[in-house]
N, C-alpha and C positions, 0 to 999 in steps of 0.2 A: 505493498500499499504505500502509496507517497505520502510524502510529508506535506500535507496543502498549508499554503497561508495564502489566502484570498483576500485583494488579487495580490495576485504574483508580482513580483520583482519587473521593474521595466525590464529587465534585460532577459526575463522569463528564466531564470534560473532559480532552483527551490533551495539555494543557501541562504539563510537569514540575516547575517550578519555583513555580509560581502557590500562594500559601499558600492554606488553605482559609478559605472564608467560607461567609456562610449563603445559600442561594439558595431561590427559591420554583421550582415545577416548570417544566422546560422547557417552553418550547412547540416544536411540531412532533412530539412525541415518538409514535412509532405504537401504543406498546403503554401500559397502565396495571398498577400494580400489583396484584396478585391477591389477594383476601381469602380469608378463609378458605373452603376446599372440604370435599365431603363424597364419600365413597364410596357408591356407590348400586347394589344389586344388580340384575339384569337376567332377564328369563325365560329369555335364551340363555346364562347363567351366567357371564357377564363383567361383572364389576365396574368399572362407571366412573365417574372424577373428576367432580362436577357444582359448578357455582357457578350459585345462583339472585339474581334481581335483582328490582327492583319486584313489583308487586302486580296483582292482579284480571286481567280478561281485554282482550284476546286474549292468547294466549302464543305466543312466538317461540322457537324453538331454533336454536341458532349452531353450526354445524359448520368445526372450524379447516382448515390444509393441512398438508400432510404436514411432519413435523419441527417441525411448531409450537404453537399450544396456548389455552387460553381469553385470556390476554393480548393476542394478536393479533386476537381477533374481538370482545373487549368494546368498543373504540372503535366499532366499526360500529353498536353496538345502543345507543349514549347518550341518542339520541332517541327512540327507539321505545317506544310507549307500551304497559301492562299488562306484564306477566311476562316476562321474558329469563332462558332458560337456557342456560347456557354449560357445553360439556363435552368432556371430552380423549378421542379416539378411544383404541381399544386400543393399547398400547404407547407413548404419550405419557404424559407426567405420572405420576400415581399410579394411573393406569387400568391394569387387568391386562394380561398379555400371555400370552393361551392358548398351548398350544401348537400346530404345525402352520403349513402355509401360510394366508396371509390372503390375501381377495379383495375385490373392491369389494361383493360381496354380504354378506360381513361387516361389513364398514364400514355398511352400509346397515341392517341389523339394529341394529348401536349406536347408530344416528340414528334409528331407526326406534323401540327400547325407550325412549330417552330422550324420545323426542315422545310415545309413549304414555302413560309413567309420570307425565308431567307434564299431558298434556292438551293439547299444541302442535298449534296450526293454520297457523302458518306457518315457515317453516322459511330461515336463511341460510346457504348453503356456500360456502366459499372455495377454492378450488384442488381440494385432494384431498376436502373438505367438500364440493364444488360435484358432484363425483364420485359420492359416496355420495348424496348428494340425487337425481341425476339416476335411479341404478339403484332408489331409495327409490319413487322417482313412476313408473318405467317398471312396477315391479311392483303398484305399489298406487296407480293414476293419480288418484284421487280423495281420498286421503289428505288433502291439505294444501286449504288456500284459498290462499295465495301463497308464492310463493317466490322468493328471490332468490339467483341464480348470478354470483357475484365470481371473476375469473379463473379460469374453466371450463379444464382441462388435458387433459382427455381424454374422448373419447364411446366409438367402438367401433373405434376406432385407437389404436394404441401412442403413448404421450409421446415426446419426443423424447430422443434417448440422453444429451443431456446433464444431463436432470433425475435420471436414475438415477446419473450419474457425483458430481454435488453430494451426493445422498443419502449413496452410498457414502464419498465423503471424510468426512462429518460422523459417519456412524456409527464411522470406523475413529477418528476424531480423540476422538470422546467415551469411546471404549471404552479408549483410551490412559490415559485419564484428565489427559492434559495439559492445560491451561486456554488456554495460548498458542497449540498446535494446532486445538483449537477455534473459537478468537478468530479464525485466519487464515480459517476457511472461513466463519464468519457475517459476518464484514467484507465479505463480497460482498454481503449483503443489501442495504444502504442504497444509492440511487443514488451514482453516483462523486462527483458534484459534490457531494454532503453527507457524504461518510464524514468529514471531520474536523470536523464541527460538534457542539458538545454535543450535542444532539438525538440525532446518530448514536450517540455514544459512552455516552449516558444507554441507549439502546436495548441496544446491544452489553451492558453491565454486567450488566442485567436477564437478556436473552438468554442468557447465560453461567453465569449463576448458576443459571438453572433448569434448563440442559443438564449442569450438573456435578452439582446435586442430584438430578435424577429420572433421567437417561440417556435412551436412546432404545433399543427393542428392536429386536433383529436381524430380526424378522420382517417391519418394514416395509422391507425392502432388495428384495423383491421385485414390491414394489406399484407401482412408476413403469412396468414392463415389460408391465403388465395394463392391459385396458380395463375401463371403466366398466360398460359393457353390451354383451349381444352385437349388437345393433341399434337404432340411434337411431328406425328407425320407430314402436318401443314407446312412445317420447313421445309421438306424435300423438294420443294417448287422455286425457293430461294436463288433468284440468279445472280446476288452478290457474291465477290468473293469475299471469305470470312476469317477472321483471326479469333481464336478463343483461347483466353489466357486464364491460369488458376493456380492453385497453390495446394499443396498438402499439409493437413493438418489444421485447416481452418474450419472448425465447426459450423459456422455461420453461411460458407460458401464451397459445400461438398465437394471436393473433386470430380467425385460420380457425376453430377450434375453437368460439369465442362465437359467432359467423357461423351456423355448423352449427347450433348446439345453439338458437338463437334461431328459426332454419328449419323446425327439429324440433318445437318447442313451439307448441301453437296459440294466435295472438295475441299472441306474447310480444313486450316490449319491448327494444331492443336500443340500449346507450351505449358506444362506444367513445372512450376517452379518447387525446390526440395521444402521448403518452410513457409509458415504464413507471415504477414507484416510486409508483404513486397513492396508496398510504398516507403518502407522504412528501409529495408534490408537491401532490395536489388531496385531501388528506385530508377539509377541510372539504365539499367538493362533494358527493363521495363518500357522506359519511355524512347530507348533504341529501339525496339521491337515495333512498338504502334508506329512511330515515325519512318522506321523502313518500309511496314506494309503500305501505310497510307501514301507515302511518296513515292514508291517505286509505278 
């Protein structure tokens, strides 16, 4: 367990008595400070928070994981050519939280709307975003030229129960308004061996500030119990070139799901890392693989 003092020191370090000093950005940090974003209207009536970066073509849209956001997907696109579109799904960040029960079909509509509005021909989906990307391509097999699935968590079978419990704990902590309670939940996100490092503290500070500022919508609570699509066989019609990335030892993103996804997609390339926490331990390699696949 980390020795919390909230808010953490300005340099993101957990030590209590070190005087403040000027430092450059900490290496190994899995997120980037988020520039100003905009709210964009969609044809299905849900305003979504969007950040654009780069210019020209091709255009790539990045879809984040459950209870995550733009900051977590930006590092994946740093070497990708063309215009990069990062957005927040409904219920995340400043995006709208429409009433009613949400499904992966709704998430796929969010993703499709952003892709259509900006003319994206490629997409990167992380965890929840990978599930939304599966649903989009199952319903529209020729919509994209290239697609990357990073840490897919679900296809046509429900996610592990642990995923729902972690989200329940996080939602309760955010609703309580208690920063320390939120910190206790998100402290489990970095790999155990890195939780006392400056990089982990910088990450937790930024993550905490975002969650306390924007919150999370209650509509997200039912998503871990749902499947991304009714039948994975529909993915057999997908025409896009696809890359599936997973890691062993991740209870929330079982490697078996990635293997099933790669088998369902025609000609998919699968790469499995040996241990979890890839954004922390294999970040450079991960970024290079995504960049090489999308830029070739």
